[in-house]
C-alpha positions in Angstrom: 20.2 4.3 -14.4 22.8 3.5 -11.7 21.1 6.0 -9.4 17.7 4.5 -10.1 18.9 1.0 -9.4 20.3 2.2 -6.0 17.0 3.8 -5.1 15.2 0.6 -5.9 17.4 -1.5 -3.6 16.0 -2.5 -0.2 18.0 -0.8 2.6 20.0 -3.2 4.8 19.0 -3.3 8.4 20.6 -5.1 11.4 18.5 -6.8 14.1 20.1 -8.0 17.3 18.2 -10.3 19.6 19.0 -10.9 23.2 17.1 -13.3 25.5 17.4 -12.8 29.3 15.5 -12.4 32.6 14.7 -9.2 34.4 15.5 -11.2 37.6 19.0 -12.2 36.4 22.0 -10.4 38.0 23.6 -10.1 34.6 20.5 -8.6 32.9 21.4 -5.4 31.0 17.9 -4.2 30.3 18.4 -1.0 32.3 21.7 -0.2 30.5 20.2 -0.7 27.1 17.3 1.7 27.8 19.6 4.4 29.3 22.1 4.0 26.5 19.5 5.1 23.9 19.1 8.8 24.7 16.8 10.4 22.0 13.4 8.8 21.6 10.4 10.3 19.8 7.9 7.5 20.1 7.2 4.8 22.7 4.4 2.2 22.2 3.2 -0.9 24.0 0.9 -3.6 23.0 -0.9 -5.9 25.5 -2.8 -8.9 24.0 -6.2 -9.7 25.4 -6.5 -6.5 27.3 -9.4 -4.0 27.3 -8.4 -1.6 30.0 -5.2 -0.5 31.8 -4.4 -0.8 35.5 -4.4 2.6 37.2 -0.7 2.5 38.0 0.1 2.1 34.3 -2.3 4.9 33.3 -0.6 7.2 35.8 2.8 6.4 34.3 1.7 7.1 30.8 0.3 10.5 31.9 3.5 11.4 33.6 6.0 10.8 30.7 7.6 14.2 31.3 7.5 17.6 29.7 10.0 18.8 27.2 10.9 22.2 25.6 11.3 23.6 22.2 13.8 26.5 22.4 14.4 28.5 19.2 17.5 30.0 17.6 19.8 29.1 20.5 23.4 30.2 20.1 25.5 27.0 20.3 28.1 28.5 22.6 25.4 28.7 25.3 25.6 24.9 25.6 29.3 25.0 26.4 29.3 27.8 28.9 30.4 27.4 32.5 27.0 28.6 33.8 25.2 26.0 31.7 27.5 23.2 32.8 27.2 24.0 36.5 23.4 24.5 36.4 22.4 21.5 34.2 25.2 19.1 33.2 26.7 18.6 36.7 23.3 18.3 38.5 21.4 15.9 36.4 20.8 14.2 33.1 20.4 16.9 30.4 19.2 16.1 26.9 19.3 18.4 23.9 18.8 17.6 20.2 18.8 20.1 17.3 15.3 20.3 15.8 14.3 20.1 12.1 17.9 19.4 11.1 18.7 16.5 8.7 21.6 14.4 9.6 22.7 13.7 6.0 22.3 17.3 4.8 22.6 19.8 7.7 24.7 20.5 10.7 23.2 18.7 13.7 23.9 18.9 17.4 23.2 16.9 20.5 23.9 17.0 24.2 24.1 13.6 25.9 23.2 12.9 29.5 26.9 11.9 30.0 27.9 15.5 29.4 29.1 15.1 25.8 28.4 17.8 23.2 28.2 16.1 19.8 28.5 18.1 16.6 27.8 16.5 13.2 28.9 19.2 10.7 29.7 19.6 7.1 33.3 20.1 5.8 33.2 23.9 5.5 31.9 24.2 9.1 34.5 21.8 10.4 37.3 23.7 8.8 35.9 27.1 10.0 35.6 25.8 13.6 39.1 24.4 13.7 38.2 22.0 16.5 39.5 18.4 16.8 37.2 15.9 15.1 37.0 12.8 12.9 35.4 12.2 9.5 32.0 10.5 9.5 32.0 6.7 9.1 29.5 7.1 6.4 31.0 10.0 4.4 32.1 7.8 1.5 35.4 8.4 -0.4 34.9 12.1 -0.3 34.4 13.2 3.3 31.6 15.7 3.6 30.6 15.2 7.2 32.7 15.4 10.4 32.0 14.5 14.0 33.2 16.7 16.9 32.9 15.5 20.5 33.4 17.8 23.4 33.4 16.5 26.9 31.9 19.2 29.0 32.6 17.4 32.3 36.4 16.7 31.9 38.8 18.5 34.1 40.6 20.1 31.1 37.3 21.9 30.2 37.7 24.4 33.0 37.1 28.1 32.5 40.8 28.9 32.7 41.9 26.0 30.6 43.1 26.2 27.0 40.5 23.8 25.7 37.6 25.7 27.2 38.9 29.0 25.7 39.5 27.4 22.3 36.0 25.9 22.1 34.4 29.2 23.3 36.4 31.2 20.8 35.5 28.8 18.0 31.7 28.9 18.8 31.5 32.6 19.2 34.1 34.3 17.0 35.2 31.7 14.4 31.8 30.2 13.6 28.7 31.4 15.4 25.9 28.9 14.9 22.2 28.9 16.0 19.8 26.0 16.3 16.3 25.3 17.4 16.6 22.6 20.2 14.4 20.0 21.8 15.4 19.9 25.5 14.6 17.9 28.6 16.3 17.7 32.0 16.0 14.9 34.6 17.3 15.9 38.0 16.2 14.1 41.2 15.0 16.4 43.9 14.2 19.4 41.8 11.5 18.1 39.6 9.2 21.0 40.4 11.8 23.5 39.5 12.9 22.1 36.1 10.5 24.4 34.1 11.5 27.6 35.9 15.3 26.8 35.7 15.2 26.0 32.0 13.0 29.1 31.2 15.2 31.3 33.4 18.5 30.2 31.8 17.1 30.5 28.2 15.1 33.6 29.0 16.3 35.6 26.0 15.1 32.8 23.6 11.6 31.8 22.5 10.7 28.9 24.7 7.7 26.6 24.4 6.7 23.8 26.8 5.3 20.6 25.4 3.7 17.4 26.8 3.9 14.1 24.9 0.9 13.2 22.8 -0.9 10.0 23.9 -2.9 7.8 21.6 -4.8 4.7 23.0 -6.6 2.2 20.9 -8.3 -1.2 21.4 -7.8 -3.5 18.5 -10.4 -6.2 17.8 -10.1 -9.6 16.1 -6.4 -9.1 15.6 -4.4 -11.9 13.9 -1.4 -12.5 16.1 1.8 -14.7 15.8 2.3 -17.6 18.2 5.5 -17.2 20.1 7.2 -19.3 22.7 9.5 -17.8 25.4 12.2 -20.4 25.1 12.5 -20.4 21.3 13.2 -16.9 19.8 14.3 -18.5 16.6 10.9 -20.1 16.0 9.9 -23.6 14.9 8.0 -24.6 11.8 4.3 -25.1 12.6 5.0 -24.5 16.4 6.0 -20.9 16.9 7.2 -17.7 15.1 10.6 -16.2 15.4 11.6 -13.0 17.1 12.2 -11.3 13.7 8.7 -12.3 12.5 7.2 -10.9 15.7 9.2 -7.7 15.3 7.8 -7.2 11.8 4.3 -7.9 13.0 4.6 -5.3 15.8 5.7 -2.7 13.3 2.7 -3.5 11.0 0.2 -3.4 13.9 1.7 -0.1 15.3 1.3 1.5 11.9 -2.2 0.3 11.4 -1.4 -2.1 8.6 -4.0 -4.7 7.8 -2.4 -8.1 8.7 -5.0 -10.2 6.8 -3.2 -10.1 3.4 -6.4 -9.6 1.3 -5.9 -10.6 -2.3 -7.5 -7.3 -3.5 -5.3 -5.0 -1.3 -3.2 -2.5 -3.3 -1.7 -1.0 -0.1 0.0 -3.9 1.6 0.6 -7.6 0.9 1.8 -8.2 4.4 0.2 -11.1 6.3 0.4 -12.3 9.9 3.1 -15.0 10.0 2.2 -18.6 10.8 1.5 -20.2 13.1 -1.0 -17.6 14.3 -4.0 -17.1 16.4 -6.7 -14.4 16.6 -6.9 -12.1 19.6 -10.4 -11.0 20.7 -8.8 -7.6 21.7 -5.5 -6.0 22.3 -4.6 -2.6 23.9 -2.2 -0.4 21.9 -0.9 2.8 23.5 1.5 5.2 21.7 3.3 8.1 23.3 5.0 10.7 21.0 7.3 13.5 21.9 10.8 14.0 23.2 11.0 11.1 25.6 14.0 10.6 27.8 15.3 7.1 28.8 14.5 7.7 32.5 10.8 7.8 31.6 11.1 4.8 29.3 12.6 2.8 32.1 9.8 3.8 34.5 7.3 2.6 31.9 9.2 -0.7 31.4 9.1 -1.3 35.2 5.4 -0.7 35.4 4.7 -3.0 32.4 6.6 -5.8 34.2 4.1 -5.4 37.1 1.2 -6.1 34.7 1.8 -9.8 35.2 1.7 -9.7 39.0 -1.9 -11.0 38.7 -2.9 -13.8 36.3 -3.6 -12.6 32.8 -5.0 -14.2 29.6 -1.9 -13.2 27.7 1.6 -14.6 28.3 3.5 -11.7 26.9 3.3 -8.0 26.0 5.6 -5.7 24.0 7.3 -2.3 24.5 8.8 -0.6 21.4 10.9 2.6 21.5 11.8 4.6 18.3 14.8 6.9 18.2 15.0 10.1 16.2 15.9 9.4 12.5 18.2 12.5 12.4 19.9 12.1 15.8 23.7 12.2 15.6 23.9 9.1 17.8 21.9 5.9 18.2 23.1 3.9 21.2 25.8 5.4 23.5 28.0 7.6 21.4 27.7 5.5 18.3 27.4 7.6 15.2 24.0 7.4 13.5 23.4 8.0 9.8 20.2 8.3 7.8 20.7 6.6 4.4 17.1 5.8 3.4 15.3 5.6 6.7 17.4 6.5 9.8 16.0 3.6 11.8 17.2 3.0 15.3 14.7 1.3 17.6 14.3 -1.5 20.1 11.5 -3.7 21.4 11.1 -5.6 24.7 9.0 -8.7 24.5 8.1 -9.2 28.2 6.9 -12.6 29.3 4.7 -13.4 32.3 7.6 -15.2 34.1 9.8 -12.0 33.9 11.9 -13.4 31.0 12.3 -11.1 28.0 13.5 -10.8 24.5 15.3 -7.5 23.6 15.3 -6.8 19.8 17.5 -3.9 18.7 17.4 -2.7 15.1 19.4 -0.1 13.1 19.5 0.8 9.5 22.3 0.8 6.9 24.4 3.7 8.3 24.8 2.6 11.9 27.2 0.5 14.0 25.9 -2.7 15.5 23.7 -2.2 18.6 25.4 -3.0 21.9 
């Protein structure tokens, strides 16, 4: 019965709201985008829009390729050749594929050059590498976090640390994973594919492009929001949290009319509200790196260079539920949903709201 009660409880989530201006010297919008490394879905919603400008279309169609490389030996990602070819020359992203953060061993390579291992107790003891117990392991620690800085001076081929890590990953505990990978390196964009396929030539490698879905929504109930008041005012405007929930409902094709005979959802558009004649919803899914998210954000800002019917639009970015990290190197856990996402509400005067949300097993967003 105690287990049943826990399953029925609504998971806690944390929502942080920041209001600023893209034009402000202290704006941290670029940092927040780049600090969230592993993204599987990006979507934007533009009220009262029926077609996209060509520049925005081109950006969507150029969200970057990524690669699924199967059964990779983990020691490959800590080798001198790999570090010199990828880590030191650009931003490399790798995330173990089809691994569950609360059940399996999971691995990630951050663009900062950190190799992150989230492993069970047996693997941690077999490896014998320095690490810490998971923040979310409970009274009986079953998961441990190992962080290896591939860029530090001590991690040189003739150094003790390099030799110990190599020995641990080859002789002590050889591990293989399927990986999603992407690499951003200015000046060699045309050679990325050949370099990745060449280095991982002995593994099965498949190139992928993000999937793009575009829809025009008609007669859409929409909250009324005011730039200067993200907390909302009764009968005047909705809060940032209410808008955040509404964006989630619309993105997941939930009917916001709250019909009395609906057995699927009782959600209704918050008040005060209006009805949009149309809205453009675009969703891009795949392994999307922050560099491409930032390019999209910059192009969405340009949407208001010419007068528009709408005073705002939104950009929402979802992180992988089973990533070992959420923002920066903050440990990420799954619990019941694994949420880690953020939304920009972009206003026509270049002000913005930034809403960052995580689930139960996560640190507070930056």
